[in-house]
C-alpha positions as CSV (number, residue, x, y, z in Angstrom):
1,M,0.0,0.0,0.0
2,A,1.2,3.4,-0.9
3,K,1.4,6.0,1.9
4,E,-0.9,8.9,1.5
5,K,0.5,12.3,2.0
6,K,-1.4,14.6,4.2
7,V,-1.7,18.1,2.6
8,K,-2.3,21.0,4.9
9,E,-5.2,23.0,3.8
10,K,-5.0,26.8,4.2
11,K,-7.9,28.2,6.2
12,I,-9.2,31.2,4.5
13,K,-10.0,34.0,7.0
14,V,-13.5,35.1,6.3
15,E,-14.4,38.5,7.8
16,P,-18.0,39.5,8.3
17,R,-18.8,42.0,5.5
18,V,-20.6,45.3,6.2
19,I,-22.9,46.2,3.3
20,P,-25.6,48.8,3.9
21,E,-29.1,47.9,2.7
22,N,-30.0,51.5,1.6
23,I,-27.6,51.8,-1.3
24,R,-29.3,53.6,-4.2
25,P,-28.4,55.7,-7.3
26,G,-26.9,59.0,-6.3
27,A,-25.3,57.6,-3.1
28,N,-21.7,58.4,-2.4
29,L,-19.8,55.3,-1.3
30,K,-16.5,54.1,-0.2
31,V,-16.0,50.5,-1.4
32,Y,-13.1,48.6,0.3
33,H,-12.0,45.7,-2.0
34,K,-9.1,43.2,-1.9
35,I,-6.4,43.3,-4.5
36,V,-4.0,40.4,-4.9
37,E,-0.5,41.2,-6.2
38,G,1.6,38.1,-6.4
39,D,1.4,36.5,-3.0
40,K,0.5,39.7,-1.2
41,E,-3.0,40.9,-0.5
42,R,-4.1,44.4,0.3
43,V,-7.3,46.4,0.6
44,Q,-7.9,49.4,-1.7
45,I,-10.6,52.0,-1.4
46,F,-12.7,53.2,-4.4
47,Q,-14.8,56.2,-3.5
48,G,-17.5,57.5,-5.9
49,T,-21.1,57.9,-6.8
50,V,-23.5,55.1,-7.6
51,I,-24.8,55.6,-11.2
52,Q,-26.7,52.4,-11.5
53,I,-27.8,49.3,-9.7
54,R,-28.8,46.2,-11.6
55,G,-29.7,42.6,-10.8
56,A,-31.7,41.3,-7.9
57,K,-31.0,39.6,-4.6
58,D,-27.8,37.5,-5.0
59,S,-26.7,38.9,-8.4
60,K,-27.0,42.6,-7.5
61,M,-24.3,44.7,-9.0
62,I,-23.5,48.4,-8.6
63,T,-21.6,50.8,-10.9
64,V,-19.6,53.4,-9.1
65,R,-18.1,56.4,-10.9
66,K,-15.4,58.8,-9.7
67,M,-13.2,61.5,-11.3
68,S,-9.5,60.8,-11.1
69,R,-7.3,63.6,-12.4
70,G,-10.0,64.9,-14.7
71,I,-10.8,61.5,-16.1
72,G,-14.0,59.6,-15.3
73,V,-13.4,56.1,-13.9
74,E,-16.2,53.5,-13.4
75,R,-16.1,50.2,-11.7
76,I,-18.7,47.5,-11.5
77,F,-18.9,45.7,-8.1
78,P,-20.9,42.5,-7.5
79,L,-22.3,43.0,-4.0
80,N,-22.0,39.4,-3.0
81,S,-18.3,39.1,-4.2
82,P,-15.8,38.0,-1.5
83,V,-13.5,40.6,-2.9
84,I,-15.5,43.4,-1.3
85,T,-14.7,43.7,2.4
86,K,-16.8,46.7,3.4
87,I,-18.9,49.4,1.9
88,E,-19.3,52.8,3.7
89,L,-22.2,55.0,2.8
90,K,-21.0,58.7,2.9
91,K,-24.2,60.5,1.8
92,H,-27.3,60.4,-0.4
93,A,-28.1,62.7,-3.2
94,K,-31.5,63.7,-4.4
95,V,-32.0,62.1,-7.9
96,R,-35.1,61.5,-10.0
97,R,-33.7,58.6,-12.2
98,A,-32.6,55.1,-11.6
99,K,-29.7,55.3,-14.1
100,L,-27.5,58.4,-13.8
101,Y,-25.7,58.0,-17.2
102,Y,-26.0,61.7,-17.8
103,L,-23.2,62.3,-15.3
104,R,-20.8,60.9,-17.8
105,G,-21.1,64.0,-19.9
106,K,-20.7,66.4,-17.0
107,K,-17.5,67.8,-15.4
108,G,-16.7,69.6,-12.2
109,Q,-19.5,71.6,-10.7
110,E,-22.0,70.4,-13.3
111,A,-21.6,66.8,-12.1
112,K,-22.4,67.7,-8.4
113,L,-25.7,66.2,-7.1
114,K,-27.9,67.9,-4.5
115,E,-27.4,66.3,-1.1
116,E,-30.4,64.8,0.6
117,R,-30.6,65.0,4.4
118,V,-30.6,61.5,6.0
119,E,-31.4,61.1,9.7
120,Q,-29.4,58.4,11.3
């Protein structure tokens, strides 16, 4: 009989994720997501405005837009992805649409949304 080699399994450290329920278009968010570079892992923050939400329940995805050095950058985040560690809700804006694609054509002060007061 051949001897079986025991392989040590790495236990993945799973942290409880904090995802607010009241995410909606126009919200300003900070998304903390993991980035793997080689064998190192770090958390990077992407802060911007939610311009769309699509999907339902388990397949819900948000598109977050920010301006970086005068260039618009958008990222799509699946909310149930293990890559996302935390989402912080900074503020809500008063919007009348579900998809805020018109922000793509705006720059600077034009792209600013009216803040909506939220009692916590």
